[in-house]
C-alpha positions as CSV (number, residue, x, y, z in Angstrom):
1,M,-0.1,0.1,-0.2
2,E,3.1,2.2,0.4
3,V,6.2,2.7,-1.6
4,Y,8.6,0.0,-1.7
5,K,11.5,-0.3,0.9
6,D,14.8,-2.2,0.4
7,P,12.6,-4.7,-2.7
8,V,13.9,-8.3,-3.2
9,M,12.5,-10.3,-6.2
10,L,11.4,-14.2,-5.3
11,P,12.0,-17.0,-8.0
12,C,8.5,-16.1,-9.4
13,C,9.3,-12.6,-10.2
14,H,7.0,-11.4,-7.5
15,S,8.7,-8.3,-5.2
16,F,7.8,-7.5,-1.7
17,C,9.8,-4.9,0.9
18,K,12.0,-7.1,2.3
19,A,10.6,-6.3,5.9
20,C,7.1,-6.9,5.2
21,L,8.2,-10.6,3.6
22,Y,10.1,-11.3,6.5
23,D,7.2,-10.8,8.7
24,W,5.1,-12.8,6.2
25,W,7.2,-15.6,7.1
26,R,7.9,-15.6,10.6
27,E,3.9,-16.1,10.5
28,N,3.7,-18.8,8.3
29,V,5.0,-22.2,8.3
30,T,6.9,-22.5,4.9
31,R,8.5,-19.5,3.4
32,Q,6.0,-18.8,0.4
33,C,5.3,-16.5,-2.0
34,P,2.3,-13.8,-0.7
35,V,0.8,-13.7,-3.9
36,C,0.9,-16.9,-5.9
37,R,2.1,-19.1,-2.9
38,R,5.0,-20.8,-4.5
39,C,7.6,-22.2,-1.9
40,S,11.1,-20.3,-1.8
41,S,14.4,-22.0,-0.6
42,M,16.7,-19.4,-0.3
43,T,16.7,-17.3,3.0
44,D,17.9,-13.9,1.3
45,P,16.3,-13.4,-2.0
46,P,18.1,-10.7,-4.1
47,S,17.7,-7.1,-4.4
48,N,15.2,-5.9,-7.3
49,L,17.3,-2.9,-8.2
50,V,15.5,-1.7,-11.1
51,L,12.7,-1.4,-8.9
52,K,14.3,0.1,-6.1
53,N,15.8,3.2,-8.3
54,L,13.0,3.5,-9.1
55,C,11.0,4.0,-6.0
56,D,13.9,6.1,-4.4
57,T,13.6,8.5,-7.5
58,F,10.0,8.7,-7.3
59,S,10.5,9.4,-3.3
60,Q,12.7,12.2,-4.2
61,Q,10.5,13.6,-6.6
62,L,7.6,13.7,-3.7
63,N,9.8,15.0,-0.9
64,R,11.2,17.5,-3.3
65,P,10.7,20.8,-1.8
66,S,9.6,24.1,-3.8
67,L,13.1,25.7,-5.0
68,P,12.8,29.7,-4.7
69,E,13.2,31.5,-8.1
70,A,16.8,31.8,-9.4
71,I,18.4,35.1,-9.5
72,C,21.3,36.8,-10.8
73,P,23.9,36.9,-8.5
74,H,24.9,40.3,-10.5
75,H,22.1,42.2,-11.3
76,K,19.8,40.5,-8.5
77,E,17.3,39.9,-11.4
78,K,15.1,37.0,-12.5
79,V,17.4,34.7,-14.8
80,Q,15.2,33.8,-17.9
81,L,17.6,33.4,-20.3
82,F,20.7,30.8,-21.1
83,C,23.8,32.3,-22.6
84,L,24.9,29.1,-25.0
85,D,28.4,31.1,-25.2
86,H,28.8,31.1,-21.1
87,Q,26.9,28.1,-20.8
88,Q,24.9,29.8,-17.3
89,P,21.7,31.3,-16.7
90,V,21.6,34.9,-17.0
91,C,18.8,37.9,-16.6
92,L,18.0,40.3,-18.8
93,V,20.5,42.7,-17.8
94,C,22.9,40.3,-18.1
95,R,21.9,40.0,-21.6
96,D,22.8,43.8,-22.6
97,S,26.1,43.8,-20.6
98,R,29.6,44.2,-22.2
99,A,30.0,40.5,-20.6
100,H,27.7,39.0,-23.0
101,H,28.4,41.5,-26.3
102,E,27.3,39.7,-29.0
103,H,26.7,36.1,-27.3
104,K,23.7,33.9,-28.1
105,F,20.9,33.1,-26.0
106,R,17.8,31.2,-25.4
107,P,15.0,31.1,-23.2
108,I,15.5,29.5,-20.1
109,N,12.9,27.2,-19.7
110,E,13.7,25.9,-23.5
111,M,17.6,24.6,-22.8
112,A,15.8,22.9,-19.6
113,Q,14.5,21.2,-21.1
114,Y,16.7,20.2,-24.0
115,Y,19.4,19.4,-21.6
116,R,16.8,17.1,-19.7
117,E,16.2,15.7,-22.6
118,Q,20.0,15.4,-23.3
119,L,21.0,14.0,-19.8
120,Q,17.5,11.3,-19.6
121,K,18.7,9.9,-23.1
122,S,22.7,9.6,-21.4
123,L,20.9,7.5,-18.4
124,L,19.2,5.1,-21.1
125,P,22.3,2.9,-21.1
126,L,23.0,2.9,-17.4
127,Q,19.1,1.8,-16.8
128,D,19.7,-0.9,-19.1
129,R,22.8,-2.4,-17.9
130,L,20.4,-2.4,-14.8
131,R,18.1,-3.7,-16.2
132,I,20.0,-6.5,-17.6
133,S,22.1,-6.9,-14.2
134,S,18.8,-7.7,-12.6
135,D,17.7,-10.3,-15.3
136,V,20.9,-11.9,-14.9
137,I,20.5,-12.0,-11.1
138,H,17.4,-13.4,-11.2
139,H,18.5,-15.8,-14.1
140,W,21.4,-16.8,-11.4
141,Y,18.9,-17.2,-8.6
142,Q,17.0,-20.0,-10.8
143,T,20.3,-21.7,-11.8
144,S,21.1,-22.0,-8.8
145,E,17.7,-23.1,-7.5
146,Y,18.2,-25.8,-10.6
147,I,21.8,-26.9,-9.1
148,K,20.2,-27.6,-5.7
149,Q,17.8,-30.0,-7.7
150,E,20.3,-31.5,-10.2
151,G,22.0,-32.0,-7.0
152,D,19.5,-33.8,-4.8
153,R,18.5,-36.0,-8.9
154,T,22.3,-36.7,-9.4
155,E,22.4,-37.9,-6.0
156,K,18.9,-40.1,-6.0
157,R,20.5,-41.7,-8.8
158,F,23.8,-42.4,-7.4
159,Q,22.3,-44.4,-4.3
160,E,20.2,-46.2,-6.5
161,E,23.1,-47.2,-8.4
162,I,25.4,-48.0,-5.1
163,N,21.9,-49.9,-3.6
164,K,21.9,-52.4,-6.5
165,M,25.5,-53.3,-6.3
166,R,25.1,-53.5,-2.5
167,D,21.9,-55.6,-3.0
168,F,24.1,-57.5,-5.2
169,L,26.8,-58.2,-2.9
170,Q,24.8,-58.7,0.1
171,K,23.0,-61.5,-1.8
172,E,26.0,-63.1,-2.5
173,E,27.7,-62.8,1.1
174,Q,24.2,-64.7,2.1
175,E,25.2,-67.6,-0.5
176,R,28.6,-67.9,0.2
177,V,28.1,-67.5,4.1
178,Q,25.4,-70.1,3.8
179,A,27.4,-72.5,1.4
180,V,30.8,-72.7,3.9
181,R,28.4,-73.7,7.0
182,T,26.5,-76.1,5.1
183,E,30.3,-77.8,4.2
184,V,31.1,-77.3,8.0
185,Q,27.9,-79.1,9.6
186,Q,28.6,-82.1,6.9
187,K,32.0,-82.3,7.6
188,V,31.4,-82.0,11.4
189,S,28.4,-84.4,11.4
190,L,30.9,-86.8,9.5
191,M,34.2,-86.6,11.7
192,E,31.4,-87.0,15.1
193,Q,30.5,-90.8,13.3
194,H,33.3,-91.4,13.3
195,V,34.0,-90.5,16.6
196,A,31.0,-92.2,18.1
197,A,32.4,-95.6,16.0
198,L,35.5,-95.6,17.3
199,S,34.6,-94.9,20.7
200,E,32.1,-98.0,20.9
201,E,35.3,-99.9,19.7
202,M,37.8,-98.6,21.8
203,E,34.9,-99.5,24.7
204,T,34.5,-102.6,23.6
205,L,38.7,-103.6,23.6
206,S,38.6,-101.7,27.2
207,N,36.1,-104.0,28.6
208,T,37.9,-107.3,27.0
209,I,41.0,-106.0,28.4
210,K,40.1,-105.6,32.0
211,Q,38.4,-109.2,31.8
212,T,41.2,-110.8,30.8
213,Q,43.2,-109.1,33.3
214,E,40.8,-110.4,36.3
215,E,41.0,-113.8,34.6
216,L,44.8,-113.6,34.9
217,K,45.2,-112.6,38.6
218,A,43.1,-115.9,39.4
219,S,44.3,-119.2,41.0
220,D,46.1,-121.8,38.6
221,A,43.3,-124.3,38.6
222,T,40.8,-121.4,37.7
223,F,42.8,-119.4,35.1
224,L,43.2,-123.0,33.3
225,Q,39.7,-123.4,33.8
226,T,38.8,-120.3,32.0
227,Y,41.7,-120.0,29.6
228,S,40.5,-121.1,26.6
229,G,37.5,-118.7,26.5
230,A,39.7,-115.5,27.7
231,V,42.1,-116.7,24.5
232,R,38.7,-117.0,22.1
233,R,37.8,-113.6,23.1
234,V,40.9,-112.3,22.9
235,Q,41.1,-113.4,19.2
236,Q,37.9,-112.2,18.7
237,A,38.7,-108.6,20.1
238,P,38.4,-106.3,16.6
239,L,41.9,-104.9,15.7
240,K,40.9,-103.0,13.1
241,V,43.3,-100.2,11.3
242,I,42.7,-96.9,12.7
243,P,41.2,-94.9,10.3
244,Q,43.2,-91.6,9.5
245,I,41.5,-88.5,8.4
246,A,41.0,-89.0,4.5
247,S,41.1,-85.9,1.6
248,G,38.5,-83.9,1.2
249,T,37.6,-84.2,5.3
250,L,38.4,-80.3,6.0
251,V,36.6,-77.5,4.5
252,D,37.5,-76.8,0.9
253,V,38.9,-73.2,2.0
254,A,40.8,-72.8,-1.9
255,K,37.6,-73.5,-3.2
256,H,34.9,-70.6,-1.0
257,L,38.3,-68.4,-1.2
258,G,40.4,-68.2,-4.3
259,N,40.0,-65.4,-6.7
260,L,37.2,-64.1,-4.7
261,S,36.9,-61.0,-5.8
262,F,36.9,-61.5,-9.3
263,N,34.6,-64.6,-9.2
264,I,32.2,-61.8,-7.4
265,W,33.0,-59.2,-10.4
266,N,32.7,-61.4,-13.0
267,Q,29.3,-62.3,-11.4
268,M,29.0,-58.3,-11.3
269,K,29.4,-58.0,-15.0
270,D,25.6,-58.9,-16.2
271,L,24.9,-55.7,-13.1
272,V,26.5,-53.0,-14.4
273,S,27.9,-51.8,-18.0
274,Y,30.1,-49.6,-19.6
275,T,29.1,-47.1,-22.1
276,P,32.2,-45.0,-24.3
277,V,30.3,-42.1,-25.2
278,V,28.3,-40.1,-21.8
279,L,25.8,-37.2,-22.7
280,D,26.0,-34.4,-21.1
281,P,22.8,-33.1,-20.1
282,N,24.6,-29.8,-19.2
283,T,25.4,-29.0,-22.9
284,A,22.7,-30.9,-24.3
285,N,20.1,-28.7,-26.7
286,R,16.6,-27.8,-24.9
287,S,14.5,-29.8,-26.9
288,L,16.4,-32.9,-26.1
289,F,15.8,-34.9,-22.9
290,V,19.0,-37.0,-21.6
291,S,18.0,-40.4,-19.3
292,N,18.9,-40.6,-15.5
293,N,21.9,-43.0,-16.9
294,V,23.0,-40.5,-19.4
295,R,23.4,-42.8,-21.8
296,R,20.7,-41.6,-24.5
């Protein structure tokens, strides 16, 4: 409702007083444009220099006091003419004086209007430069927003590719760990069976030895009566060859760890691919759309 004070410009091209905009933002949860409700991620919007200069000029004209009429310092008369030779305002008495003999004069209002127009023309390049600079700032602001969005998209795509490889590696790890654990369980179970069989044989031999030693301690008559049975029992005792650890009993570490990285990489070849030519979305024509993997 008043003249702009320190105007700033949002990405939607709407302009507001900086203090008014900040008051609005403090009353709302998100930083929105009060007109179109478009959200802005920038906490310090750029100044609208073109609008600021226009408002400053307008305010100066409103507050400009009425100036008294110019008076000739030599003759104390009202200046009404402009001396083209001396390039200064003069009064009617100055025109007839010796100092301005044969000089050329023009009405002061006519020359003032002429020089105003000349000065206004000289301001045009400055105003154009200011307008262009303001447009450039706005473009840079939009570019900054686009850079953030582009960074978010690139980061998301990067995470998707990494997660795809991470999922593959986790699955590969689970399968290989499960294979090792299955082999360990099978071979430990086999070793336990061998231990149980050998322990049973040892118990039989221990009982035979203990019973025979008891018979050896008996009297001669008793010993001779049990001798034949003792000999037969000893001869029937199992004397199998003690089994040794056979080949393949241990975990096949070489199979699980040999060229592990190469084998995993070889299996990942179907998951990844190499493109010798990569498209650059930053230099592509505006009518072209580059895929997320920048291949087409």
